Phi, psi and omega in degrees: 000137179279128173283132181303336183287342175267017178240134168244133186253118181263106179271117187241137174132183181284159178266320176241173174316133189219115180051049178077003171274110183297134174232128187294132183302134177070008184290324179290324175301310179305318178302305183296320177298325183287329175294313178303319181289314189268333173236063177300132183095349177282166180260136181250125172245120176262116184246113187217203185243165175300152173065029173267146180278106190259009184302128175082002184270139186253108179214166179266329184214148181237132175240120172253120179248149171300136181289118179283349186081170175284157180243141177270115183274317184198177179243143173288170186301334179271006179093000183283124182291139180261115192253144181226163179256026178307315189289326178293320181288323178303307187298316187286328178288309187295316184286328180287317184289341172300328182271002181282129175241355173285165181292327181240152183219153173243135161254114188236127174296142181290350175253016167240181181205175179260143172246351180185195184226028186294336179304326182302303179293329186296328182302329183263008184275349188228081193277337192271143183210157177265135185298325184295327190248004187281104181260323186258160180294322174225167173295161175242128179278122178231170184265154179274357182289117187074005169275097187265133172269333175227143177224128183051038180081355184252153171296146187223143187254147172056036185258062185274132184298151174251010185296303191217136180224131170227133177176193165315132175303315180305319179292315180298323179296321180296316186292324183253004169278073190249145174291144174293147181278126174286158179287137167300134182225004178248095182303315185293318179298308191290324177294312178297321176298318177303314186289318186291315186266022175067233189268135183299145173304142179287153180302315182294329173297307184306317184287315177300313185293324180300321181289317185296323187296346171301331183256322182222095181300344181270359175287122179196162172226145176272341177192178186307314182261016182299127180229019176291160174056040172055043184300321182292318178296318178298315178301317178293320180293325175291317173303312189293330187256353186231345182223168162237119183263125181218160179280162178303327177289326178290330184270331194087045184241130182252143178255148173290171194295330185295340178259011184238186177061243183268006180295142183308317184294335179272343178287165185302323180300320178285315178302316181283353174272351180271158170302132168265157182300317182296330178284323172299316181297329172299316171287337175286326173297319184286324192250341184233318181221090180298348179274346182299141187290150179267156183288146175305146179303322179301326179296314177296321180297313184302314179299313179299323182290322176299315182296322180302323180278311195253344188246301184302328177294335178301332181297320176298320176297320182293318177303317179297315180296321177296324176295322183289330184259351183072022177280161178224139172266132191252000000 
């Protein structure tokens, strides 16, 4: 059993609304208090930005990093730069993890919180792995929120969430020790590339692939829905051997308000497009432990029916959009 004293929680991100990123009032205080409640004895590192109001926040160590700013990934067809906070997430996660000296670590967004500690025991429930696809020393527990199995109605590869990570500190440091992404600066090329290659690769795909290329330089995608070179099967084998995908309820993870209620990701349409924990257990059984139990058929049928209503029809919408713009999925 993992002792909570052997865990450091890196709470990364802004404390208040920061450079147009809305932050739920008091959410970081709630986050820090939840760690004290559900992981008593663990260490908390708050990794954030200069000039944040830290009054009343309960943490053990503070890491302040220079803001790298947002990064331009591509341009819309009218030439408007599309900005993202990928580099900010890399810096706040990477610099916080550098200070961790315990055996295990959690990477937790400053606008999420803990509702339990189920993720700790979950890490030890799936011991078998294939040497061919084992990249990390142990599996890493991740959230299924934004770990998409389907995007735009199509199966999608390497779309792993960046919300929550728990595992060996050495493994998390490898995952988040990433080089910052340069700004796209050629409007004509990037607009044409976006049009030619269909849908831009998702940010979560980009981050996860950057980590995986440290072990396999050939791992890549050309766009969001790229399925060439057996990408889906390769993605599943890497998932089965290196992570455990689970829902917030399975983990003991709470989400801030912008991901709840009417938010797309919390509606049935969004939830059933994500990997389910039992689906991950199915690929674990297929690729790692054939003796592991299979999910009851009724569970599989229920999810299939949900996707039949909410996911598969989206493929027709995507096909129509491609037809209108002359795009092709490769």
